[in-house]
N, C-alpha and C positions, 0 to 999 in steps of 0.2 A: 445663466441668464445675465446679460450685461446691462447694468444700469450706471448712470453717472456716479463717479466716485463720491462726489459731494452733491447733495440735493440742495437746490436753491430755495425751496419753499420750506415753511415750517411744518404745517399739517394740512392734509386734505380732509375737509369735512364732507363726507359722502352721505347725501340725503336721499332716502328712498321710502316710499309709502309702505313697502313690504321688504323684508329681508329674511331669506331662508337660511337658518342656522342649523337646526336639527329638527327631527320630527316632533320632539317634545315641546317645541316652541312653534305652534301652528300659526305664525304671523305672516304667512306667505300663501299665495294662490297658485303660482306657476313660474314661468320662465323669468319674469322680471325680478321676483324676489330671490329665486335661486341664483340668478346672475349676480345680484347684489351680495349675497352671502359668499359666493365663490370669489368675487373681487376682493372682499375684505380678507378672506383666507389667504389669498396670494399676497396681499399687502403685508400680512403678518409673516409669511414665509420669506418675503424679499426685504423686509425691514423698511418698507415705505411708510412714512408717518401718516397715519390715517385714522379717522374715527368714523363710525357709522351713526346715523341719526334716523330713527324711525318711530312708529307709534306702537304702543303696547295694546294689541287687540285681544282683550280678555275673552271674547267669544270666538276667537280664531277666525279663520275664513269660513269654514263650515264642514260638518261631517256629512258625507254623502251616503244615502241609503238607496239601494236599487231593488225593486221587486222583480219577479220572474219575467215580466214584460218589459223591463228596462225603464220603468217610471222612476224618476229621481225625486226623492224628498230629502230635506236637509234638517239638521239639528245643530245647535251650537257646539263648537269644539272647545269645551270648557277645559281650562288648565290652570295650574297654580303658579303664578310667576315666582312666588317665594321658593319653589323647588329648584329653579334653574337660573334665576337672576339675582343679582345683588342689589338690594334697595340702597339708594343714595340719600343723604340728608338734604341735598340741594333741591330747592323748589323754585319754580318761576311761575309767572302768570301771563296771560294774554287777555286783551280786551275784546270781547265779542258782544256787540249790541250794548255798549256802555256798561257791561258787567265784567268784573274780574273773574276769569276762569283760572283756577289754580291747577298747576301741573306738577306732579311728582315725577321723579326720575329713577330709572333702574339701569343696571350695567351688566353686560355680558362680555367676558374677555375671550376673544378668539386667539388661541395659542398657535404660533407658527412653528415650523419645523426646527428652528434654531433657538427656541425659547422666547422669542419676541412675541408680543401680544398687541392686538388691536382691540380697543374697546368699542362696543356697540351700545349706544344709549337709547333707551326706550322711554317715550313720553306717555304719561298716564294721567287722565283726568278723573279717574275713579277715586276721588277723595271726598270726605264728608263735608268739607267746606263748600263744595259746589252744589248747585241745584241738582235735583234728580236727573234732569235732561242732560246737563253738562257733564255729569258723571259718566254718561254713556258715550260721549263724543268719540273716544278712542276705542270703543268696544269692538266694532265690526269692520273688518276689512272689506272695502267696496260695498258697503251696505248703506241703507237709508236713501233719502231723497237728496236733491241738489243742495238744499240748505245744510243738511247733515254733512255732506261731502265738503262744502265750503268751510264749515267750522273745523272739520278735520284738517284741512289744508292750512288753515290759520295756525292751528296747534303745531303741525309739522314744521312749517316754514318759519313763522314768526317765533313760536315757542322754542323751536330747535336752535335758532340763533341766540335767543335769550339764555338757554341752558348752557351753550358752549361758552358764552361770555362769563356766566356765573362760575363755570368750572375752570376758568382761566385760560381757555384757548383763544389767545388774542393776537399772536404774532404770525404774520405772513400766511394767513389762512387762504386756502383755495376752496371755494364752495362748489362742489360737484353735485348738480341736480340730476338724479337718475330718473328721467321722465319729468313731466311738468307738474306733478302733484305738489312739489315743494317750492314752486316758483315764487311764492310770497316771501321767501327768505330774502329776496332782493329789496323788499320794502324797508325793513329796519336797517339794512345796509345803506340804502339811499338816504334815509332820515339821518343816520349818524354822519354820513359824508356831508350832507347839506349843513348840518349843525357845525361840524368841524370847519367848514368853509365860511361859516357865518352868513349863510344864505337862508332867508326866510322861505324861499321856494327853490326847488332843485333846478340847477342849470344843466346845460349840455355837458359841461366839464364834470359835474357831479355824476351824471349818468356814465361818463367814460371811466371814471375812477372805479365805480361799482363793477362795470363790465370787466375790468382788468383782473377782478378777483373771482370771476364766475365761469364755470364750465357746464355745458348742458348736453346730455345725451338723450336724443329722441328715439323712441322705439316703435312708433305707430305710423305705418305707411298709408293710413286712410284718414280723411278729415273727421269722420264720426268718432274716432277713438280718442279725441283730444278734449279734455275737460273745458267746459265753457259755463259761465255763470252770468245770469242777467245783471245788468249794471245796477238796477234798483236793489237787488239782493246784496250786491257787493257793498253798496253805500250803507245799507241796513246793518250788515255784519261788521264792516270795518270802521264806519263812521265817516263824516264828511271830510275831515282833515286828511286822513290817509287816502281816501278815495281821490281827493284832489291831487295828491302826489302821483297816483297812478294815471290820472288824466293828463298830468304834465308830461308823463313818460309816453303818452300816446298809446296807452294799452287798452283803450275802449274801442273795440272793433265791432261794428254793426250792433251796437247796443249791448255788448256783453264783454266780460273779461275772459279772454282765451288764455289759459295757463301756459300753453305752448308758446304763444307769441310773447307773453310776459318773460318767459325764460330766454327766448331768442333775443328779445330786445336788450337784455342785460347780461348777455354772455359774450365773451371775447372768442371762446372756442366752442364750436358746436359740432357734434358728430352724429351720424347714423351708425347702425350696428352691423353693417355689412356693406360691401362695395356697392351693390345694387341699391340697397336702402339709402345710402348716401346720395346716389343719383336721383332717386325718387323724391327724397326730402328736399333736394335743391329745387326740383320742379314745384313742389308743394309750397315752398317758402322762398319765393324769388326775392333777391336782395340780401339774403343771409348766406354767408359762406359755410356750407355744411360739408364737413370732412367725413371720413369713414374710418372707423376702427372696428374691425369685425370682432364679434363676441368670442368668448372662449368659456371653458369650464375648468374647475379646479381638479387637476389630474389625479392627485392622490385621494381625493374624496370620492371620485366617481369610478375609479378603477377597482374592480372586484378583487377580493383577497387572492383568488388563484392567479389572476393576471398580474397583480402587484408582486406576488412571490416570484413569478416568472421573470418579471423585469428586474427585481432585486438580484436574482442569480446572474442574469446575463448583462444587464446595463445598470449597475447600482447607482450611477450618477443621475438617473432619471428623476429622482425625488427633488434634488437640488436644482436641476436644470432640465425642464421637460423636453427641451429640444433634443436631448440624448435619446428620446424615443425614436428618433430617426434611425438609430442603429438596431431597432427591432427587426429590420430587414434581414439581419443575420441570425436571428433566432431559429433553431430547427423547427420545421413545420410540425413535426410530431409533438413538440412541446407546446406549440400554440394550440393545436387541436386538443391536447389533453387538458390544458388549463381552461379552455372554453367549455369543455365537457363538464368540468367541475362546477363552473358557474351555471351551466344549463341545468344540472341536477338540482342545485339549490333553488332555482326558479321553479322548476316543475314540482318540487316538494312543497313550496309555498302555495302554488296553484291548487294542489291536492288538498292541503290543509284548509284553504279559504273556501274552496268551491266543491270539494269532493270529486272533482274531475281529474282522472289520471291521464295526462298527456304522454305521448310516446317519446322516449328519449332520442331515438334515431330519426324522427320525422323533422323535416324542415319546418322551423318555427318562425313565423313572422310576428313582429312586435309593433304595436301602435299605441303609445301612451302619451297623451297630450291633453291640454285643456279642451273640453268638448265645446266647440263653437262652430258656426256654419262654415266659415271659410277654410277650416282645417279638413273638412270633407272626410270624416271618419268612415263614411259609408261608400266612398268611391269604389273600394274593392268589390262591393256587392252589386255593382251595376247590372251584371248578368250572372245570375245564380247558376243557371244551367251550364254556362261556360266554366265556372269555377268547379262545379261537380265533375264535369268531363275532365278537366285538368287533373284533379285529384285522383280520378279513377284510371285515366289513360296515360298520364305523363309521369306523375309522381305525387305521393301524398304530402299534404302540408296542413299545418294548424296555426291558429292565430290567437294572440293574447292582446287584449285591449285593456286600457285604463284611462281614466280622465274624468274630471268633474265639469259639469256645466254650471255657470253662474246661476244662482237661484232665480234671477229675473230673465235669463236667456232661454226663452221658449224654443227657439230654433236649435240651440245646443242640446236641450233635453230631447227634442224630437230626433236629433241625430243619434242619440244613445238608443232610443227605442227602435230605430231602424236597424242598428247593429244587432240588437237582441232578436228582432224579427228574422233577420237574415241567418243568425246563428241557429234558430229553431228550424228554419227551412233546410239548412245544410247539415243538420245533425247526423244524417246517415253517411255523409261523405267528407265533410271538413269540420273538425272540432274547432269551435270558437268560444273563448271564454272572455268575460268582461269582469275585471277585478275592481270592486268598489273601493271608494275612499283612497284614491291614488294620492300618495305623498312621497317625500324624499326617500324613505326606506324602501317602499315598493318600487320607486323609479330606479333605484340602484340595482335591484334584482332583475327587472325587466330589461333594462338597457344592456346588462352584462350577459343575460342568459339566453336571449333569442338568437337566431341565426341570421336574421335579416331585418333591418330597420325600415319600416314602411312610413312614408310621409307624403301626403297628397294635398298640400295647400292650394288654394286658388291664387294663381299669380295675379298681381305682385303683392299679395297681402302678408306674406311671410317676411317680416322685417329681417330676422336672422334665423331664429330657432337654435336651440342648443341640445335638444334630445339626441339628435344624430351624432353630435360631437361626443357625448357621453358613451354612446354605443361604439364609436370608432376607437376610443381608448381601450375597449374590451374586445377588439378584433371583430366587431359586428359591422359589416358593410351596409351602406344605405341604399335604398331603392326609393327614389324621391323625385318629385317634380323639381325642375330647375328654378329655384327661387331661394331668397335669403342666402345663408352661408353655403348652401350646396352648390351654387354657381361657382364658388371658389374651391370647394373641396372635392368636386366631382371629377374623376378621371375614369371614363367608361371602361369597365372590365378590370379596373385596377383598385379603385376605392369603393366601387359599387356600380349602380346603374341608374340612368335617368328615366323618368316617366314623361313622355310627350316631348314637345318642343315649343318654340315661341312663334311658329309660323301660322298659327290659327288662334282665334279669340279664346282667352282663358275661360270664358263662360261656357264654351262648348265642351262639356264633360266627356262626350263620347270619344273624342280623340285620346284623352288621357287614359280612359278606361281601356280602350283598344290597345294602347301602347303597354299598359300594365299587364294585360293578359298575354300579349304576344311575347314579352320578355320573360314572363314566368314560364311560358310553354317552351320557347325556343332556346333560352339561355340559362335561366337561373335553376330551374328544376333539373334539367339534364346535367348541369355542372355539379350541383350539390350531390346528386346520386351517382352520376357516371364518372365524374372526375374529381373526387374528394380532395386530392392533393392540390389541384388547381384552385378549388374553392378556398383551401387553407392559405394559398398564396394571396388571394384577395384579402383574407382576414389580416394577414401579416402586413401587407402594404397599406391597409387601412390604418393600422396602428402607426406605421412609420411615416406616412405622408400626412394624415389628418390628425392623429393623436399628438404628434410632435408640434403641430402649429396651432390648432384650434383649442388653446388652453388659456386660462387667465394669467399665467405668467407672462406669455407673449403679449396679451391684450393690455395688462396693466403697465408693462414696460413701454408700450406705445403711448399710453396716457401720460406716463411720467415724462417721456422725451418730447412729445408733441403738444401736450396740453398743459400739464402742471408746471414744468420747467419754464416754458415760454410764458405762461401766465404770470409767473412770479417775476421774470425779467421785465415784463411790461408794467407790472404793478410797481416795481421799484423805480420806474421812470416817471411815476405820477408826480404831481406837484407836491411841494414840500409839506403843504398842509393836508394833502390828500392821502388816501390809503385807508379804506375802511378796515375795521378789525372784526 
């Protein structure tokens, strides 16, 4: 992987509300957090100077429980930070409603392939000096009401900057906001810049200096997904002086603080997470130049042991440079098949242990494991149960493995899970369907590697990127997906997988997508899997070579370095002599 020989910037401070590091640290809910963890892993591999900043969610995201009808209940995912994190002596504080909230810090070191490490700092308000309420601010990921969320975002953004300064990260920092939750980090940067310029109130020059230090990645293609807080609440939490700085920056929009607009206002480089998402975001935020850097996944983390051993034998350079996976096109098909069968056996053994259901090793296995929410349409497969039964009995058998949590307050997501369970019961005589509860990184690795076909049915254009299919691709699992997010770029029909539907009809018309799904299962996928297994193995192999070699965080992070971080630093170095926030 080619990077500039000398990097212009000092350190990238990567802020994210959630970071997925390992299952034993349950401070992530899904794709956003896993992407953050994968990004930092690749930084350690490539030697990119980076630190991660996040919150220490002592109650985790949540532990999912499913009854026989698919009703989801939740309990805290309690864990002991002392078991996996290093406590640091440094403490900082933030002011919330005129009270000092103390923040302790923890560190996790992500070790790269060449011995380099990237620290991830966790902010924690559970200290005795705080009030009982303030001790809980960092407890729950995406929990609580608006006031709770705003307090969390104060701790993440303002507290995160304070911690980095206390730890001595002061030279040539680039602040990368992974989604808008951390956008309040711009406030202490603006205050420092105005003070350095001896301005009682920030000027447009001050805004510009802060901009030169900030990068923003937006992940949400629908307006409802962006955090907004009533202006009265912002004034209550931040106080009149800081709120006045935000007003000067024209961040009050229709009586509220929109965290995405705050990040947009103070970022010199802005990007969406796929080409299509960049286009959609440009339309959503006119006047802001939104670029596109398509997401990736950390290849060595998400490649199963059998496939990793296969790559080590045939293309050992793949660990240092993921683009060498391009040469997977020369691996014998029998070796690809054998390695995948090992991964499939490991998955089916886990299914048997968790559910008592014995799935058939030779049967085409579809996988669908994602956050359970309405737009992902987990139940699209079950639009016509009789058609599915006929397909399984007359064309070829298949089985389906599901996983995914619904947010505790997402009633439509919970209803989606119940519909999957109801369909599974109706199809029990023809199509085995299992839903694995408490989906996490460990289970995700097994499912992505062990199924034969990755199913993805989002409602266009709500899929900003998606990364689950990228993980599957590394393991020789082709995608069967609606053309949205990353799949628009990764899809080569009959080569890396198959598309569902097209863009000639309204996305709300589910019948066309369902009809396309059934037709391709009947006419293409099932006959190929059972009638031409060598041809199916060719699709597996080309999926690795074309998609696995590109949709990884090595490539993604290299694009950030060359297009965002390096450029940011050159711009920052052109700032006025007295400018340049730290």
